[in-house]
C-alpha positions in Angstrom: -37.9 3.5 -113.5 -36.5 5.8 -110.9 -38.6 8.8 -109.7 -36.1 11.3 -111.0 -36.0 9.4 -114.3 -39.7 9.7 -114.5 -39.6 13.4 -113.8 -36.9 14.0 -116.4 -38.5 12.0 -119.2 -42.2 12.8 -118.8 -42.2 16.2 -117.2 -38.9 17.8 -117.8 -38.7 17.3 -121.6 -42.2 18.6 -122.4 -41.6 21.5 -120.0 -38.4 22.5 -121.8 -40.2 22.3 -125.1 -43.0 24.6 -123.9 -40.5 27.0 -122.4 -38.7 27.3 -125.8 -42.0 27.8 -127.6 -43.2 30.5 -125.2 -39.9 32.3 -125.4 -40.2 32.2 -129.2 -43.6 33.7 -128.9 -42.3 36.5 -126.8 -39.6 37.3 -129.3 -42.3 37.6 -131.9 -44.3 39.8 -129.5 -47.2 37.4 -129.7 -49.7 38.4 -127.0 -52.9 37.2 -125.4 -55.0 40.5 -125.4 -57.7 39.1 -122.9 -55.0 38.5 -120.3 -52.3 40.5 -118.5 -48.9 40.7 -120.2 -45.9 38.4 -119.9 -44.5 39.9 -116.6 -47.8 39.2 -114.9 -47.9 35.7 -116.3 -44.5 34.9 -115.0 -45.5 36.2 -111.6 -48.8 34.2 -111.6 -47.0 31.0 -112.5 -44.4 31.6 -109.8 -47.1 32.3 -107.2 -49.0 29.1 -108.2 -45.7 27.1 -107.7 -45.4 28.5 -104.2 -49.0 27.8 -103.4 -48.7 24.3 -104.7 -45.8 23.5 -102.5 -47.3 25.1 -99.4 -50.7 23.7 -99.8 -49.7 20.2 -100.9 -46.8 19.5 -98.5 -48.8 18.8 -95.3 -51.4 16.7 -97.2 -48.8 14.7 -99.0 -46.8 14.1 -95.9 -49.9 12.8 -94.2 -50.6 10.4 -97.0 -47.1 9.0 -97.0 -46.9 8.8 -93.2 -50.2 6.8 -93.0 -49.2 4.5 -95.9 -51.8 5.6 -98.4 -49.0 5.6 -101.0 -45.4 4.6 -100.8 -42.3 4.3 -102.9 -39.8 1.6 -103.8 -36.7 2.8 -101.8 -34.5 1.6 -104.6 -36.1 4.0 -107.0 -35.9 7.2 -105.0 -32.9 9.3 -103.9 -33.5 8.6 -100.2 -33.5 12.3 -99.4 -36.6 12.9 -97.3 -38.2 16.2 -96.2 -40.6 15.0 -93.5 -41.9 11.7 -94.8 -41.8 12.7 -98.5 -38.9 12.2 -100.8 -37.3 15.1 -102.6 -38.6 13.9 -105.9 -42.2 14.5 -104.7 -41.5 18.1 -104.0 -39.9 18.4 -107.3 -43.0 17.0 -108.9 -45.2 19.7 -107.2 -43.0 22.4 -108.9 -42.7 20.7 -112.3 -46.4 19.9 -112.7 -47.3 23.5 -111.9 -44.8 24.8 -114.3 -45.8 22.4 -117.0 -49.5 23.4 -116.6 -48.6 27.1 -116.5 -46.5 27.0 -119.7 -49.1 24.9 -121.5 -51.8 27.4 -120.4 -49.6 30.3 -121.6 -49.0 28.7 -125.0 -52.7 28.2 -125.5 -53.8 31.6 -124.3 -51.8 33.3 -127.1 -53.7 31.1 -129.7 -57.2 30.9 -128.5 -59.0 34.3 -128.6 -62.1 34.4 -126.5 -65.4 34.7 -128.5 -68.5 36.6 -127.5 -69.3 39.2 -124.9 -68.8 38.6 -121.3 -72.0 38.4 -119.2 -71.8 38.2 -115.4 -73.7 35.2 -114.1 -74.1 35.3 -110.4 -76.3 32.2 -110.5 -73.6 30.2 -112.1 -71.1 31.2 -109.5 -73.5 30.3 -106.6 -74.8 27.2 -108.2 -71.4 25.6 -109.1 -70.0 26.4 -105.7 -73.0 24.9 -104.0 -72.8 21.7 -106.0 -69.1 21.2 -105.1 -70.0 22.0 -101.6 -72.3 19.0 -101.5 -69.5 16.8 -102.9 -67.1 18.2 -100.4 -69.5 17.4 -97.5 -69.9 13.9 -98.9 -66.1 13.4 -99.0 -65.8 14.5 -95.4 -68.6 12.0 -94.5 -66.7 9.3 -96.3 -63.6 10.0 -94.3 -65.4 10.1 -91.0 -67.3 6.9 -91.8 -64.1 4.9 -91.1 -64.5 2.9 -94.4 -60.8 2.2 -95.2 -61.2 1.7 -99.0 -62.6 5.3 -99.2 -59.6 6.9 -97.4 -57.6 8.0 -100.4 -60.6 9.2 -102.4 -62.0 11.1 -99.4 -58.6 12.8 -98.7 -58.2 13.9 -102.3 -61.7 15.5 -102.4 -61.5 17.0 -98.9 -58.2 18.6 -99.8 -58.8 19.8 -103.3 -62.4 21.0 -103.4 -62.2 24.0 -100.9 -59.9 26.0 -103.2 -61.8 25.0 -106.3 -65.0 26.2 -104.6 -63.3 29.6 -103.9 -62.3 29.8 -107.5 -65.8 29.1 -108.7 -67.3 31.5 -106.2 -65.0 34.3 -107.5 -65.3 33.6 -111.2 -67.3 30.6 -112.5 -68.8 32.9 -115.1 -65.3 34.2 -116.1 -64.2 30.6 -116.5 -67.2 29.9 -118.6 -66.4 33.0 -120.8 -62.9 31.6 -121.3 -64.2 28.0 -121.5 -62.4 27.0 -124.7 -59.0 27.9 -123.2 -59.9 26.4 -119.8 -61.0 23.1 -121.4 -58.0 22.8 -123.7 -55.6 23.8 -120.9 -57.0 21.1 -118.6 -58.1 18.1 -120.6 -55.1 17.2 -122.8 -52.7 17.7 -119.9 -54.9 15.7 -117.5 -55.0 12.8 -119.9 -51.2 13.0 -120.4 -50.4 13.1 -116.7 -52.8 10.3 -116.0 -51.2 8.1 -118.7 -47.7 8.7 -117.3 -48.9 8.1 -113.8 -50.3 4.7 -114.9 -46.9 3.9 -116.4 -45.1 4.9 -113.1 -47.4 2.7 -111.0 -47.0 -0.2 -113.4 -43.3 0.1 -113.2 -43.3 0.3 -109.4 -42.0 3.8 -109.0 -44.8 4.4 -106.5 -47.6 2.2 -105.1 -51.1 3.0 -103.9 -52.2 1.0 -100.8 -55.0 -1.3 -102.0 -56.4 -1.3 -98.5 -57.0 2.4 -98.5 -58.3 2.8 -102.1 -61.5 1.6 -103.7 -59.8 -0.8 -106.1 -61.6 0.7 -109.1 -59.3 1.1 -112.1 -59.4 3.0 -115.4 -57.2 0.6 -117.4 -54.3 0.1 -114.9 -54.8 3.5 -113.3 -56.6 3.7 -109.9 -59.6 6.0 -110.1 -58.2 8.0 -107.2 -55.1 8.9 -109.2 -57.2 9.9 -112.1 -59.2 12.2 -109.8 -56.0 13.5 -108.2 -54.5 14.7 -111.5 -57.9 16.1 -112.6 -58.2 18.3 -109.6 -54.6 19.4 -109.6 -54.7 20.5 -113.2 -58.1 22.2 -112.6 -56.7 24.1 -109.7 -53.8 25.5 -111.7 -55.8 26.1 -114.9 -58.6 27.8 -113.1 -56.2 29.8 -111.0 -54.2 31.1 -113.9 -57.2 32.0 -115.9 -58.9 33.9 -113.1 -55.7 35.7 -111.8 -54.7 36.8 -115.3 -58.0 37.6 -117.1 -58.4 41.3 -117.5 -62.1 40.9 -116.7 -61.2 39.7 -113.2 -59.9 43.1 -112.4 -63.5 44.3 -111.8 -63.6 42.0 -108.8 -60.3 42.8 -107.2 -60.3 45.1 -104.2 -59.7 48.7 -105.3 -56.4 49.0 -103.3 -55.1 45.7 -104.7 -56.0 46.8 -108.2 -54.1 50.1 -107.9 -51.0 48.6 -106.3 -50.5 46.0 -109.0 -51.5 47.9 -112.2 -48.4 50.1 -112.5 -45.7 47.5 -111.6 -47.2 44.9 -114.0 -47.4 47.3 -117.0 -44.2 49.3 -116.6 -41.4 48.4 -119.0 -43.4 45.7 -120.7 -42.9 46.3 -124.4 -45.2 43.5 -125.7 -48.2 44.6 -123.6 -51.4 45.3 -125.5 -52.5 48.9 -125.6 -55.8 48.5 -123.8 -55.8 48.6 -120.0 -58.8 46.3 -120.0 -62.2 46.8 -118.6 -62.7 49.5 -116.0 
């Protein structure tokens, strides 16, 4: 299976389906009252695409340059940007869009239950726990144990932004936990299954010398963790950036500069301006 064939079949088709469903929801003026309106959601998804490309590009280039993973040259286009084929950059974009549209589809259908209660302890505690895991991942990398290379690189790369998200709003994520869980878990399982298929068919290969060799079925455990953290990053990021409750924690100047542009000429917005 070529890399572009994989993208078209397993990412492109469900992405188009979700785009159609979301456009249909817009025509019916179906909204998600706990979140900012459609214009803001488009902006947030676009921003996450940009961040995904900028943040992942140096890390991915390092992995390919050092042989942590590699591609069958017969199954890629041969167009390289740095050490990474064009298809890989396309995947950054499509995975973010797929997660964003899935989140949006669910946000309109899963009203949040209960009253929000700020929980500073949850924010500090969850951030501290991941901080310990992050420190352990750095120790793993510095130990020079080759089978731990890929796992250490994934955790060292992914955990800092997740810690920032938890420090900002672990309690907000808990308040919207039903949406967060359903936005992350099914898509994570789907992407892991398709990744297993791509590895089995030889589209890309994980270096056995730089991975632990532990498998979940035919899927290397590192790949399972990779797709978990990437979907978490996007799911957490969209929930926190678009939840109306998050506005309380924005800097005053930023809040004022965004409020009017996001709400102007948006016919399907809800009447409430959210919490003050």
